[in-house]
N, C-alpha and C positions, 0 to 999 in steps of 0.2 A: 514896338510897333512903329514908332516914329523913325527909328534908324532904317527900317526897311523902306519907308517912303523916300528917305534921302538917298539911299542907294539906288532905288528905281529912278528917281529924278535925275541923278548924275549920269546913270547909265544911258538913259534915253537922250539926255542933252548931248553927251559925247557922241553917241551914235548919229544923232541928227546933224551935228556939225560936220562929222566926217562923211555922212551920206551925200553932202553937197559936192564932194569930190567926184562923184559918179559923172557929173556933167562936164568934167574937165576934158579939153581936147588932147591932153597927154594921156596916152593909153595906160602907162604904168600907174599914174596917179588915179585914174578912173578905176582900175582894178584894185588898187589899195583901198579906195573908198568903199568898195563892196566888201572886201575882206575885213577891214577894220570895223565897219558897221556891224557885220555879223559877229565879230569877236567881242566887241563891246556889249552887245545884247546877250551873247552867250555867257560871258563872264558875269553879267548882272544876274541872269537867271541862276547861275551856279552859286553866286553869293547869297541870293535870297532863298533858294530851295535846297541846294546840295549841301552847303556848309552846315546849316542847322541839323539836317538829317544825319550827316556824318558825326557831328558832335554828340547827338543823342545816342548813337550806337557805340562810339569809340571812347567817349569821356564818361567814366563812371564817377558818380558823386561819392565823397568820402562818407563812411559810416558815421552816424550821429554818435557823439560821445568821445570819439577818438581825436586826440590832438588838442583837447581843451586846455587852455592856459599856455600853449606854446605860441611863440611868435615866429612866423616864417622868416627864414634868413638870419636868425640870431642863434648863435651857438652858445648855450649856457655853460659849457664846460671849459671855457677859456679863462 
């Protein structure tokens, strides 16, 4: 739960900082301010909602009882 709050705080902070570029007299920088604000917020939403949902459906937990006593990354046959 705490990690989600940190991701949201960082996403909003980055978006707010870049959103100030909208007031720039340089047209390209103002356009990039709009684009990057949108992208920071969209990536934050993806990290908070889409990634856990994808992990739930794509990553299957290992069955209980398999692999007991084995150490990951260690080859006992050497």
